[in-house]
C-alpha positions in Angstrom: 65.9 -33.0 77.2 62.9 -31.1 77.5 62.1 -28.1 75.7 65.3 -29.2 73.1 65.3 -29.0 69.4 65.4 -32.0 66.9 68.1 -32.7 65.1 67.7 -33.7 61.8 69.8 -35.3 59.7 72.1 -32.5 57.3 71.8 -33.1 54.0 75.8 -33.6 52.5 76.3 -32.1 48.9 77.4 -34.7 46.5 80.7 -34.6 44.7 81.0 -33.5 41.3 83.3 -34.1 39.1 84.6 -32.3 35.7 86.6 -34.0 33.1 89.8 -33.1 32.0 87.8 -32.1 28.9 88.7 -28.2 27.1 85.9 -26.3 26.1 86.9 -24.7 22.8 85.6 -22.4 20.3 85.6 -22.5 16.6 87.0 -19.9 14.7 83.7 -20.5 12.2 81.4 -19.8 15.2 82.2 -15.8 14.9 82.2 -15.9 11.0 81.7 -13.2 8.9 83.8 -12.1 11.6 87.9 -12.8 11.4 89.6 -15.6 12.4 91.5 -13.1 14.4 88.5 -11.9 16.4 87.5 -15.6 17.2 90.7 -15.6 19.3 89.9 -12.1 21.0 86.5 -13.8 21.7 88.0 -16.7 23.5 90.3 -14.6 25.4 87.7 -12.5 26.6 85.6 -15.2 27.5 87.4 -17.4 29.1 87.5 -20.4 26.4 90.3 -23.5 27.3 91.6 -22.6 23.4 90.6 -22.5 19.7 89.8 -25.0 16.6 91.1 -23.1 13.3 88.7 -23.4 10.7 91.2 -23.3 8.0 89.2 -21.2 5.1 89.2 -18.3 2.9 90.7 -15.7 5.8 94.3 -16.3 4.7 95.0 -15.8 8.7 93.5 -19.4 8.7 96.1 -20.7 6.3 99.1 -19.1 7.8 100.4 -21.1 11.0 103.3 -17.9 11.6 99.8 -15.9 12.1 97.9 -18.3 13.9 101.3 -18.8 16.4 101.4 -15.1 17.3 97.3 -15.2 18.4 97.9 -17.4 19.9 100.8 -16.0 22.1 99.6 -12.5 21.9 95.8 -13.8 23.5 97.1 -16.6 25.8 94.6 -18.6 23.6 96.1 -22.2 22.5 95.2 -24.3 19.3 93.6 -27.1 20.2 92.9 -28.5 16.7 92.7 -27.7 13.6 90.2 -28.5 11.1 91.6 -28.9 7.5 89.6 -27.2 4.5 87.3 -30.0 3.7 83.9 -27.4 2.6 83.1 -26.9 -0.9 84.2 -23.1 -0.2 87.7 -24.7 0.4 88.4 -26.5 -2.4 91.5 -24.9 -3.3 92.6 -23.5 -0.1 96.2 -24.8 0.3 95.9 -27.1 -2.6 93.2 -28.9 -5.0 94.5 -31.9 -3.9 92.8 -33.4 -0.9 96.1 -35.8 0.5 98.1 -32.7 0.1 95.4 -30.5 2.1 95.7 -33.1 4.9 99.0 -33.3 5.1 99.2 -29.5 5.8 97.0 -29.6 8.3 98.7 -32.1 10.0 101.6 -30.4 9.7 99.9 -26.9 11.1 98.9 -28.9 13.9 102.1 -30.6 15.3 103.7 -27.0 14.9 101.0 -25.0 16.6 100.8 -27.8 19.4 97.2 -29.5 18.6 96.5 -32.5 19.2 93.8 -33.5 16.8 92.7 -33.0 13.3 89.1 -32.5 12.0 88.7 -33.9 8.7 85.6 -34.6 6.6 84.9 -37.8 4.6 85.3 -37.2 0.5 82.6 -35.8 -1.5 80.9 -38.2 -4.0 82.8 -37.2 -6.8 85.7 -37.4 -5.6 86.2 -41.1 -6.3 89.8 -41.8 -5.9 90.6 -39.9 -2.8 87.0 -41.4 -1.3 88.8 -45.2 -2.6 91.7 -44.7 -0.9 90.5 -42.7 2.2 90.0 -44.9 5.2 93.3 -46.7 4.4 94.5 -43.6 4.1 93.8 -42.4 7.2 94.8 -45.2 9.2 98.3 -44.7 7.2 98.6 -41.1 7.9 97.4 -40.9 11.5 100.6 -43.9 12.2 102.6 -40.8 11.0 101.6 -38.3 13.6 100.7 -37.8 17.6 97.7 -35.9 16.2 94.6 -37.6 16.0 92.7 -38.0 12.6 89.0 -37.6 14.0 86.5 -37.9 11.1 83.1 -36.2 11.6 79.8 -37.4 11.1 77.9 -36.1 8.1 74.8 -36.0 6.9 72.7 -36.6 3.7 72.3 -33.4 1.7 68.3 -32.4 0.9 66.1 -30.3 -1.3 62.2 -31.1 -0.7 61.3 -34.6 -0.8 64.7 -35.3 -2.9 67.8 -36.8 -0.4 71.5 -36.9 -2.3 73.9 -38.8 -0.7 77.2 -36.2 -1.4 79.6 -37.9 0.8 81.9 -41.4 0.1 82.4 -43.6 1.8 79.8 -43.4 4.1 78.6 -40.3 5.9 77.6 -42.0 8.8 81.3 -42.5 9.5 80.8 -45.3 11.7 79.9 -47.5 9.0 83.8 -47.5 8.5 86.9 -48.4 10.5 88.3 -45.2 11.9 90.9 -44.9 14.8 89.5 -41.5 15.8 85.9 -39.5 15.6 84.4 -36.0 15.9 80.9 -36.4 16.7 78.9 -33.1 16.1 75.5 -32.9 17.0 73.7 -30.4 14.4 75.3 -33.0 12.0 73.3 -35.6 13.3 70.0 -33.0 13.5 70.4 -32.8 9.5 70.9 -36.5 9.3 67.7 -37.1 11.1 69.7 -39.9 13.0 69.7 -41.0 16.6 72.7 -39.2 17.9 73.1 -41.5 21.5 73.0 -44.6 19.2 75.7 -42.8 16.5 77.7 -42.2 19.7 77.3 -45.8 21.2 78.4 -47.0 18.1 81.7 -44.7 18.2 82.6 -45.9 21.9 85.9 -45.5 22.9 87.1 -43.9 19.4 85.2 -40.2 20.4 87.9 -38.3 20.7 86.4 -34.8 19.7 82.7 -32.9 20.1 81.4 -29.6 17.5 78.9 -29.2 20.3 75.7 -27.4 18.1 72.3 -28.2 18.2 69.3 -28.8 15.4 66.5 -29.2 14.8 66.1 -31.5 11.8 66.0 -29.0 9.5 67.8 -30.1 5.9 69.6 -26.9 6.7 73.1 -27.5 8.9 72.0 -25.3 11.7 74.3 -24.9 14.3 72.3 -23.9 16.7 73.7 -22.6 20.1 73.5 -25.5 22.8 69.6 -25.6 23.9 67.8 -24.2 21.0 67.5 -27.7 19.3 66.2 -31.1 20.0 69.8 -32.7 20.0 71.1 -34.4 23.2 73.6 -32.0 23.7 73.3 -31.8 27.3 72.7 -35.9 27.3 76.1 -36.3 25.9 78.0 -33.6 28.3 77.0 -34.9 31.3 77.8 -38.8 29.6 81.7 -36.6 28.8 81.8 -36.0 32.6 80.8 -38.9 33.9 83.3 -41.0 31.9 86.0 -38.7 32.6 86.2 -37.6 28.3 90.0 -36.1 27.9 89.4 -34.9 24.6 87.6 -31.6 23.0 84.7 -30.5 23.2 84.4 -27.5 20.7 81.5 -24.8 19.8 80.7 -24.8 16.3 77.7 -22.8 16.3 76.2 -20.3 14.0 76.3 -16.4 14.4 75.9 -15.0 11.2 72.5 -13.7 12.2 73.3 -11.5 15.1 72.8 -7.9 14.6 76.2 -6.9 16.3 79.2 -8.0 17.9 77.6 -7.7 20.8 74.6 -10.3 20.2 77.8 -12.7 19.1 78.9 -12.4 21.9 76.5 -13.0 24.0 75.4 -16.6 22.2 78.7 -17.4 22.8 78.8 -16.8 26.2 75.7 -18.9 26.3 77.0 -21.5 24.6 80.1 -21.7 27.0 77.9 -21.2 30.3 75.6 -24.2 29.0 78.6 -26.5 28.0 80.7 -26.3 31.4 77.3 -26.5 33.7 76.7 -29.7 31.8 80.6 -31.1 32.1 80.6 -30.9 35.8 78.0 -33.4 37.0 77.8 -35.7 40.4 81.0 -38.2 41.3 77.7 -41.2 41.9 76.3 -40.4 38.2 76.1 -44.3 36.4 78.5 -45.2 33.8 78.0 -47.5 31.0 80.4 -49.9 29.4 79.2 -47.9 25.9 79.4 -44.0 27.7 82.3 -41.8 25.0 85.9 -42.8 27.1 84.8 -45.8 28.7 87.6 -48.1 29.0 85.7 -51.1 28.9 83.5 -50.1 25.4 84.8 -52.4 23.1 84.5 -50.7 20.2 88.3 -49.8 19.6 89.2 -51.6 16.3 91.8 -53.2 15.1 94.8 -51.9 12.8 93.8 -52.5 9.4 
């Protein structure tokens, strides 16, 4: 028709897939503030829950106190991080198996689905010898997932010390579930994507942080380092990952509580943005959560 405007196809937005993965705040992310403060911040910023780092703060060790905080703020406890750090060697017990038993009991009482555990220190000789079979045995006794976390070599100048046994690279051993920590992959100077590929559908838990390869475990806000934080989140979305993504960042240098909270708000926004991905995004068999991944181990 003369004078009619030409018609152009109207672009149709692709549907967005958002996985069922929940985004949690590690209580370690507010240090030197308290465990109680972590619950307050998580509630205020809209996190889906918290991961409790069991350490020297007495509240983090007290299941009843943790339950009261969770109920008061309406913030569920999604994971319990067993006291595996150098500074927590006497928390709950000096016996490492007792620590894991108490972490399991705490997770069960608090409704947490995951217990995060580090591989043993090399000087814990008997514990390290029995660790792989012991973790399988404990996992058989509970619905909670024991997700063993990748670590890194310790470095000083040009020297390197292998502090963890059987291996800091936990994919070299046979575990039912893994935690991947992207600050640790940076410190180890290892290929994070290749490690995630090796974990396959055994990847159950994410510690999201960034790093630049420093010998110090940096735990930067995601997006401030060189790790594939965005790519991992988009991959999790594309494969309908149903584990937890935990923000575990270092805010010790924050000059105020407001600056600390701004960092944690930025980390949450980054995570939610990249967890939403086009439904047309391709998936690969080795992607985390993919049922086609052939990496599920046989029970020993």
